Every structure is written in structure tokens, then in C-alpha cells.
C-alpha positions as CSV (number, residue, x, y, z in Angstrom):
1,T,17.1,-36.8,-71.3
2,Q,13.3,-36.8,-70.8
3,D,10.8,-37.7,-68.1
4,Y,7.0,-38.1,-68.2
5,Q,5.0,-35.6,-66.3
6,I,1.4,-35.9,-65.1
7,W,-1.0,-33.0,-65.2
8,I,-4.5,-32.6,-63.6
9,I,-7.1,-30.7,-65.5
10,D,-9.1,-28.5,-63.1
11,P,-11.5,-25.9,-64.6
12,A,-10.5,-23.5,-61.8
13,Y,-7.1,-23.0,-63.4
14,P,-6.3,-21.7,-66.9
15,N,-3.4,-24.2,-67.2
16,P,-3.1,-27.9,-66.1
17,V,-1.9,-28.4,-62.6
18,N,1.5,-30.2,-62.2
19,G,1.1,-33.5,-60.5
20,G,4.8,-34.6,-60.7
21,V,7.5,-36.2,-62.8
22,F,8.0,-39.9,-63.3
23,S,9.8,-42.5,-65.4
24,T,9.0,-46.1,-66.1
25,G,10.9,-49.1,-64.7
26,P,12.7,-51.7,-66.8
27,D,9.4,-53.6,-67.0
28,G,7.5,-50.5,-68.2
29,K,5.4,-50.3,-65.0
30,I,5.1,-47.5,-62.5
31,A,3.5,-46.7,-59.2
32,L,2.8,-43.0,-59.1
33,P,1.7,-41.4,-55.8
34,F,1.5,-37.7,-56.6
35,K,0.7,-34.4,-54.9
36,P,-0.4,-31.5,-57.1
37,D,1.5,-28.3,-56.6
38,Q,-1.8,-26.4,-56.3
39,P,-5.0,-27.3,-54.6
40,V,-7.3,-29.3,-56.9
41,T,-11.1,-29.2,-56.2
42,Q,-12.3,-30.8,-59.4
43,A,-10.2,-33.1,-61.5
44,T,-12.0,-33.4,-64.8
45,A,-9.2,-35.1,-66.7
46,F,-5.5,-36.2,-66.4
47,A,-2.8,-35.8,-69.0
48,I,0.7,-37.2,-69.4
49,S,3.3,-35.3,-71.4
50,V,7.0,-35.9,-72.3
51,E,9.1,-33.2,-70.8
52,K,12.8,-32.4,-70.3
53,K,14.5,-34.3,-67.5
54,G,13.3,-33.1,-64.1
55,G,10.0,-31.7,-65.5
56,V,8.7,-28.2,-66.2
57,P,6.4,-25.8,-64.4
58,K,4.0,-25.5,-67.4
59,A,3.4,-28.2,-70.0
60,E,5.7,-27.7,-73.0
61,G,6.1,-31.2,-74.5
62,P,3.8,-33.4,-76.5
63,I,0.8,-34.9,-74.6
64,V,1.0,-38.7,-74.9
65,L,-2.1,-39.6,-72.9
66,L,-5.3,-37.7,-72.0
67,G,-8.2,-39.2,-70.2
68,K,-10.8,-39.0,-67.4
């Protein structure tokens, strides 16, 4: 009932930029090519949240990873 969603933190935007939705395979690994839904000029960090299946336009769920 849930998916992971990656977000790009860019100081040009007040909210994180959606980078796409993903889930893990049976072995727990993923390959995640992504395309942000807005132009990103400076990615200062990335975040991963747990969201409802299919993702959301603005982060709602808990952030499970945040890093540069």
C-alpha cells in the first residue's frame, strides 16, 4: 500500500522537488534512474520518504533517509 519516493532539495524551491516513485526488489536492491518534475539547478541534498502507493505531488509521509 506504500511506495518510496525520492526528493531533491534545491534552494530555488520552497518544497523538495519530486524525483519519482520506486519500490525495492525481493533482494532489497534498486536501480533508480529519475527525472525531476521541475528543473533542478543545485541539488544540495536528497531525501527518501514513504508515501501512499503511486506517490504524492508534495511530501507527506515520514522521511526515512536524508543526505548529500
